[in-house]
N, C-alpha and C positions, 0 to 999 in steps of 0.2 A: 423693743427687744429687752427681755428680762435678763438681769445679771445672774450668773450662777457661779458656784465655787468661790474663788478668791474675791471676785467683785461683790457678791452678795454679802460675804462676811465683812468686807471692808465697809460696805454701805451701811450695814446694820450697826457696826461698832463705831465707826467714825461719825456718821450722821446721827444715829439714834442715841448712842451713849455719850459721845463726846460733845458734838456741836449743840444738840438740843438741851443737854443739861447745862451747858454754859449759857445758852440763850435764856433759859428759865432764870438763872442767877442774874443775868443782865437786866431782865425785866423786873426782877424783885419778887418773883412768884415761885413758890415751891409746890408743884402738883401733889407731892406726897402729903404735905401738911394740909392742903385743901381737901384731899380725899379723906384723910383721917377726921378732919373737922366735920365734913359732911356726914360721914358715917356716925360720928359721935352724936351729932344733933338728932339724927333720925333713928338710931338704934338704942341710945342710952335709956330711953323711957320704957323699952320693952321688958328688959330684965336686968337686975343688978349684976347678974352673973356675967353679962357681956362686957363688964369693965376690964376683965382680964384680956379680952380681945384687943383692947386699945393699948395694952402693954406689949402684947405679942406682935402686933402688926408692924410697929417700927423696927423691931428686931428682924422680922421677915424681910422688910425692905432693905435693911443694912446687909443681911446675908445675901440678898439678891445682887447688891452692888459688888460685894466681895467676890461672889461667884462670877460676875461679868468681868471683873478685873483679872481673875484667874483665866477666864476664857480668852481675854485679850492676850495675856502673856503666853498661854499655851499655843494660840494660833499665830501670833506675830512676834513673840519674844520681846526684847527690850525696845526694838524699833516700833513694834506694834503699840506698846504703851506710850512711846513718844508721839506716835501719830495720833492716838486718841487724846493725849494731853494737848497737842497742837490744835486739834479740832475743838476741844473744850475752851482753849484760849480764844480761838476764833469766835466761838459763841458768846463769850463774855465781852469781847471787844466790838461786836457788831453794831451796837448803838453808839459807841464813842468814836470809833474810827473804822469805817467800813473798808477802806483800802488795806489796812493792816489785817483786818479780819479776813478779807478775801485771800490775802497772801498766806496767812496761816492755814486757811481752809484748803487751798490748793495744795500747799505743802503736805498737809495731813492726808489728803486724798491720794496724792501720788505715793507717799510713803506707805499708806495702807495697801494700795494695789500691788506695790512691790514686795511687801513683807508678809502679808497674811497668807498662810498656807491653806490649801484646799484639804479640809478634813471631812472624809466621808465615812 
């Protein structure tokens, strides 16, 4: 059964933006940096004009994060932001203390389901 409405928004923001970003930090890997590194190695030799691309790309990623936080606030308000931050904390703690991580994650999921509004 696929989630729709509040469940889909909560799943996208809590798991995708909060928990997974925290998990990447816990692992010590930043997918954005790896993507930029990969593109730089493969595209830099093509044209010197592409160097501007590697200045603009991090700005685009940062704007995407700001837009997502705006989406969190617009959809869930302050409690939505707290839910995403709790999921982020759960992701960062998953390798150190899985019980605390699970507690934070369940708390974030419940808060997310209660606070995120259905925007159509």
